[in-house]
C-alpha positions as CSV (number, residue, x, y, z in Angstrom):
1,X,4.0,-18.8,2.8
2,X,4.1,-16.4,-0.1
3,X,7.1,-16.5,-2.4
4,X,8.4,-12.9,-2.8
5,X,10.7,-11.7,-5.6
6,X,12.3,-8.3,-5.1
7,X,13.2,-6.2,-8.2
8,X,15.4,-3.2,-7.5
9,X,18.5,-1.4,-8.6
10,X,19.9,-0.4,-5.2
11,X,21.0,-2.7,-2.4
12,X,19.7,-0.2,0.2
13,X,16.2,-0.8,-1.0
14,X,16.6,-4.6,-0.7
15,X,18.0,-4.2,2.8
16,X,15.0,-2.0,3.8
17,X,12.5,-4.5,2.5
18,X,14.2,-7.5,4.2
19,X,14.2,-5.5,7.4
20,X,10.5,-4.9,7.1
21,X,9.8,-8.5,6.4
22,X,11.7,-9.8,9.5
23,X,8.7,-8.6,11.6
24,X,6.0,-9.7,9.1
25,X,5.2,-13.4,8.9
26,X,4.0,-15.1,5.7
27,X,6.7,-14.3,3.2
28,X,9.7,-16.1,1.8
29,X,12.1,-14.0,-0.2
30,X,13.0,-16.2,-3.2
31,X,15.4,-13.7,-4.7
32,X,16.6,-10.3,-5.6
33,X,16.9,-9.2,-9.3
34,X,18.6,-6.0,-10.6
35,X,15.8,-4.1,-12.2
36,X,18.1,-2.6,-14.8
37,X,18.1,-5.9,-16.6
38,X,15.3,-8.3,-17.7
39,X,13.7,-10.4,-15.0
40,X,12.3,-13.0,-17.3
41,X,14.6,-15.8,-16.2
42,X,14.0,-15.1,-12.5
43,X,10.2,-15.1,-13.0
44,X,10.3,-18.5,-14.7
45,X,12.8,-20.2,-12.4
46,X,11.6,-18.9,-9.0
47,X,7.8,-18.8,-9.6
48,X,7.0,-16.0,-7.2
49,X,3.5,-15.4,-5.7
50,X,4.4,-11.7,-5.2
51,X,6.7,-9.4,-7.2
52,X,7.7,-6.2,-5.5
53,X,9.2,-3.7,-8.0
54,X,11.1,-0.7,-6.8
55,X,10.6,2.6,-8.6
56,X,13.9,2.5,-10.4
57,X,16.0,5.5,-11.3
58,X,14.9,5.0,-14.9
59,X,11.1,4.9,-14.6
60,X,10.7,3.3,-18.0
61,X,12.6,0.3,-16.7
62,X,10.2,-0.1,-13.8
63,X,7.3,-0.2,-16.2
64,X,9.2,-2.7,-18.3
65,X,9.7,-5.0,-15.3
66,X,6.0,-4.8,-14.5
67,X,5.1,-5.7,-18.0
68,X,7.5,-8.7,-18.0
69,X,5.9,-9.9,-14.7
70,X,2.4,-9.5,-16.1
71,X,3.4,-11.6,-19.1
72,X,5.4,-14.4,-17.4
73,X,3.8,-14.5,-13.9
74,X,0.1,-13.7,-14.6
75,X,-1.0,-15.3,-11.3
76,X,1.5,-13.3,-9.2
77,X,0.5,-10.1,-7.4
78,X,2.5,-7.1,-8.7
79,X,3.4,-4.3,-6.4
80,X,5.3,-1.1,-7.0
81,X,7.3,0.7,-4.3
82,X,7.5,4.4,-5.1
83,X,7.6,8.0,-3.8
84,X,5.6,9.4,-6.7
85,X,1.8,9.6,-6.4
86,X,1.0,11.7,-9.4
87,X,-2.1,10.6,-11.3
88,X,-0.4,10.3,-14.7
89,X,2.4,8.1,-13.3
90,X,0.0,5.9,-11.4
91,X,-2.0,5.4,-14.5
92,X,1.1,4.2,-16.4
93,X,1.9,1.9,-13.5
94,X,-1.5,0.2,-13.4
95,X,-1.6,0.1,-17.2
96,X,1.7,-1.9,-17.0
97,X,0.1,-4.4,-14.8
98,X,0.6,-3.4,-11.2
99,X,-2.0,-4.5,-8.7
100,X,-1.1,-1.9,-6.0
101,X,1.3,0.9,-5.2
102,X,3.1,1.2,-1.8
103,X,4.6,4.4,-0.6
104,X,8.3,4.6,0.3
105,X,7.5,7.1,3.0
106,X,6.3,4.3,5.3
107,X,8.3,3.1,8.2
108,X,9.9,-0.3,7.4
109,X,7.7,-2.0,10.0
110,X,4.6,-0.4,8.5
111,X,5.8,-1.4,5.0
112,X,5.8,-5.1,6.0
113,X,2.4,-4.9,7.5
114,X,0.9,-3.0,4.6
115,X,2.5,-5.5,2.1
116,X,0.8,-8.3,4.0
117,X,-2.6,-6.5,3.9
118,X,-2.2,-5.8,0.1
119,X,-1.5,-9.4,-0.6
120,X,-4.6,-10.4,1.4
121,X,-6.6,-8.3,-0.9
122,X,-7.3,-5.2,1.3
123,X,-6.5,-2.8,-1.4
124,X,-8.5,-1.0,-4.1
125,X,-8.2,-2.5,-7.6
126,X,-7.7,0.0,-10.3
127,X,-11.0,-0.9,-12.0
128,X,-13.2,-1.1,-8.9
129,X,-15.5,1.5,-7.5
130,X,-13.9,3.3,-4.4
131,X,-17.3,3.4,-2.8
132,X,-17.8,-0.4,-3.1
133,X,-14.3,-1.3,-2.1
134,X,-14.3,1.1,0.9
135,X,-17.4,-0.7,2.1
136,X,-16.1,-4.2,1.4
137,X,-12.4,-4.1,1.8
138,X,-11.5,-1.2,4.1
139,X,-10.8,-2.6,7.5
140,X,-12.1,0.4,9.3
141,X,-15.4,0.9,11.1
142,X,-17.6,3.8,10.0
143,X,-16.6,5.8,13.0
144,X,-12.9,5.2,12.5
145,X,-13.3,6.2,8.8
146,X,-15.1,9.4,9.8
147,X,-12.3,10.4,12.2
148,X,-9.6,9.4,9.7
149,X,-11.1,11.6,7.0
150,X,-11.5,14.6,9.4
151,X,-7.8,14.1,10.4
152,X,-6.8,13.9,6.7
153,X,-8.5,17.3,6.2
154,X,-6.2,18.8,8.8
155,X,-8.5,18.9,11.8
156,X,-6.9,18.5,15.3
157,X,-8.1,15.9,17.7
158,X,-9.8,18.6,19.7
159,X,-11.7,19.9,16.7
160,X,-12.7,16.3,15.7
161,X,-13.9,15.6,19.2
162,X,-16.1,18.8,19.3
163,X,-17.6,18.1,15.8
164,X,-18.5,14.5,16.7
165,X,-19.5,15.2,20.3
166,X,-17.0,12.8,21.7
167,X,-13.9,13.1,24.0
168,X,-10.4,13.7,22.7
169,X,-9.5,10.4,24.3
170,X,-12.1,8.7,22.2
171,X,-10.6,10.3,19.0
172,X,-7.1,9.1,20.0
173,X,-8.4,5.6,20.7
174,X,-10.0,5.4,17.2
175,X,-6.9,6.8,15.5
176,X,-4.7,4.3,17.3
177,X,-6.9,1.5,16.1
178,X,-6.9,3.0,12.6
179,X,-3.1,3.1,12.4
180,X,-2.9,-0.6,13.5
181,X,-5.5,-1.7,11.0
182,X,-3.9,0.2,8.1
183,X,-0.4,-0.8,9.0
184,X,0.8,2.8,9.3
185,X,2.9,4.6,11.9
186,X,1.3,8.0,12.2
187,X,-1.3,10.5,11.2
188,X,0.6,11.6,8.0
189,X,0.8,8.0,6.7
190,X,-2.8,7.4,7.6
191,X,-3.9,10.5,5.7
192,X,-1.8,9.5,2.7
193,X,-3.5,6.0,2.8
194,X,-6.9,7.7,2.8
195,X,-6.0,9.8,-0.2
196,X,-4.5,7.0,-2.3
197,X,-7.4,4.7,-1.7
198,X,-10.0,7.4,-2.2
199,X,-11.7,6.5,1.1
200,X,-13.5,9.9,1.1
201,X,-15.6,8.6,-1.9
202,X,-17.5,6.4,0.6
203,X,-17.9,9.0,3.3
204,X,-21.4,9.2,4.7
205,X,-22.7,11.4,7.6
206,X,-22.7,9.7,10.9
207,X,-25.2,10.6,13.6
208,X,-23.6,11.7,16.8
């Protein structure tokens, strides 16, 4: 059971996270800390295995909380929950010590599943090669990855089926498996996952 500390400045965020974790085994919420203040005491007293930091209204505070966690809980996994995916912002987040970033656009159930997968290590580390990680950590088969990348480029199921010489039902089957493995709810979330994790870097032609 992983000990999870939530750092946020809005009760609604905490409620959403708790809702997500109700259907995701493996976590014990050991506390909520207002991210507008230092979390040093909570980190020392509650000894979390995972620290989930909300992207606070003041972004500098979110970075400060990540730095505190990096200093006082070096063994813990640090995750940021955010809506922003700009390269400059993500660079600051990882520089502050985050191990992974989770999108707020995910459905609560998907959030819980994705959190579990991140903690298990199924996420690209900021200093690792996307090609190597896609091969070693991505849970998708080569065919599922091929279909996901085509979907992320905006192709319809029919177009994908024709380009790969398979049926639309086969495409739907692979996409359904992909959503389940990635812990996402739909095509949009799966496409975002592919973009964030640079899965296209490992794409290779697949013989039909």
